[in-house]
C-alpha positions as CSV (number, residue, x, y, z in Angstrom):
1,M,121.3,166.1,87.1
2,V,123.1,162.6,86.3
3,R,125.7,161.2,88.5
4,S,128.5,159.3,86.9
5,A,131.8,157.7,88.3
6,L,133.9,161.7,87.3
7,G,131.1,164.2,88.4
8,R,127.7,164.8,88.0
9,W,125.9,165.8,84.4
10,Y,123.6,169.2,84.5
11,E,122.2,170.3,81.6
12,D,121.2,173.8,80.2
13,G,119.7,176.0,82.4
14,D,120.8,173.9,85.5
15,A,121.7,175.8,88.7
16,I,124.8,174.1,90.5
17,V,124.5,175.7,93.4
18,S,122.1,178.8,94.2
19,Q,123.2,182.5,96.1
20,G,122.1,181.9,100.1
21,E,122.7,178.8,100.3
22,A,124.9,176.6,102.6
23,A,128.1,175.9,101.1
24,D,130.8,173.3,102.1
25,C,132.7,172.2,99.4
26,M,133.8,173.5,95.7
27,Y,133.4,172.5,91.9
28,V,135.6,171.7,89.3
29,V,134.4,171.9,85.7
30,E,135.4,168.9,83.6
31,Q,133.3,169.3,80.8
32,G,131.4,172.7,79.3
33,E,130.8,175.4,80.7
34,V,129.2,177.4,83.1
35,E,128.0,180.9,84.5
36,V,128.4,183.0,87.3
37,V,126.1,185.6,88.1
38,Q,124.6,187.4,91.3
39,G,121.6,188.7,92.1
40,S,117.7,187.8,90.2
41,G,115.2,188.2,87.3
42,E,115.9,191.5,86.1
43,N,118.7,192.5,88.6
44,E,120.9,189.6,88.0
45,F,124.6,190.2,86.7
46,R,127.0,187.9,85.1
47,L,130.3,187.9,87.2
48,A,131.6,185.0,84.9
49,V,131.9,182.5,82.7
50,L,133.9,179.6,83.6
51,G,134.9,176.6,81.1
52,E,137.2,173.5,82.2
53,G,139.3,173.1,84.6
54,E,138.1,176.3,86.1
55,F,137.6,175.9,89.6
56,F,134.1,178.1,91.5
57,G,132.6,178.0,95.2
58,E,135.9,177.5,96.6
59,M,135.5,180.1,99.7
60,G,132.7,177.6,100.6
61,V,135.6,174.9,101.6
62,F,137.6,177.9,103.6
63,D,134.3,180.2,105.6
64,R,131.4,177.4,105.2
65,D,129.8,181.2,105.2
66,V,126.4,181.2,102.4
67,R,127.2,181.2,99.1
68,S,127.7,184.1,97.8
69,A,126.1,183.9,93.8
70,T,124.6,181.1,91.9
71,V,126.1,179.0,89.1
72,R,124.8,177.2,86.1
73,A,125.3,175.1,82.9
74,L,125.1,176.5,79.9
75,G,124.7,173.8,77.3
76,K,125.2,170.1,78.9
77,V,128.3,170.1,81.6
78,Q,130.2,167.7,83.8
79,V,131.3,169.0,87.5
80,M,133.6,167.3,90.4
81,T,132.2,168.1,94.7
82,I,135.1,168.5,96.1
83,D,135.2,168.6,100.2
84,K,137.1,170.0,102.8
85,A,138.7,167.1,103.7
86,T,139.7,166.3,100.1
87,F,140.7,169.5,99.5
88,L,142.8,169.0,102.4
89,R,144.4,166.2,101.9
90,R,145.3,166.4,97.9
91,I,146.8,170.1,98.7
92,S,149.0,167.7,101.3
93,E,149.9,165.3,98.0
94,D,150.8,168.9,96.4
95,P,151.4,171.8,97.7
96,S,151.4,173.6,94.8
97,L,147.9,173.1,94.1
98,A,147.3,175.7,97.2
99,F,149.1,178.5,94.8
100,R,147.9,177.8,92.4
101,I,143.9,178.7,94.4
102,I,145.2,181.2,95.8
103,K,147.0,182.6,92.0
104,K,143.4,182.5,91.0
105,M,141.7,184.2,93.9
106,S,143.5,186.8,93.7
107,S,143.8,187.4,90.4
108,R,139.6,187.3,90.7
109,I,140.2,190.1,93.5
110,R,142.2,191.9,90.8
111,D,139.7,192.1,88.6
112,L,136.7,192.6,90.4
113,N,139.0,195.9,91.9
114,N,139.6,197.5,88.6
115,E,135.7,196.6,87.7
116,L,135.0,198.6,90.3
117,T,137.6,201.3,89.9
118,G,136.4,201.6,86.1
119,L,132.5,202.0,88.3
120,K,134.1,204.5,90.1
121,G,135.2,206.9,87.7
122,K,131.8,206.6,85.7
123,T,130.4,207.6,87.6
124,G,132.3,211.1,88.3
125,E,133.5,209.5,92.1
């Protein structure tokens, strides 16, 4: 990891956040791609690949619980960290930002629901 004025640089395979660690901020991918995974070893499951302009870790800003997934760099990636105070300031400056984040979170929940429904159908439940 290397810091720059615009964010931190990570190399391929570097963990940006790890499942189970304390969460207090969110991240925006400025350059490159990251993968979001749950579990470990043979039980690791890729949840998503996120690219430039996409965000992750937003639940940490809202609930300050532990991370629900690990996020790793896919190749060289630059990521900006946004803490709760910065997030709230940006929301007050641009209220539509809150709507865009909620819209994206809703989309992620809908995708998860669709996947779970698909899995239910495959098991015959």
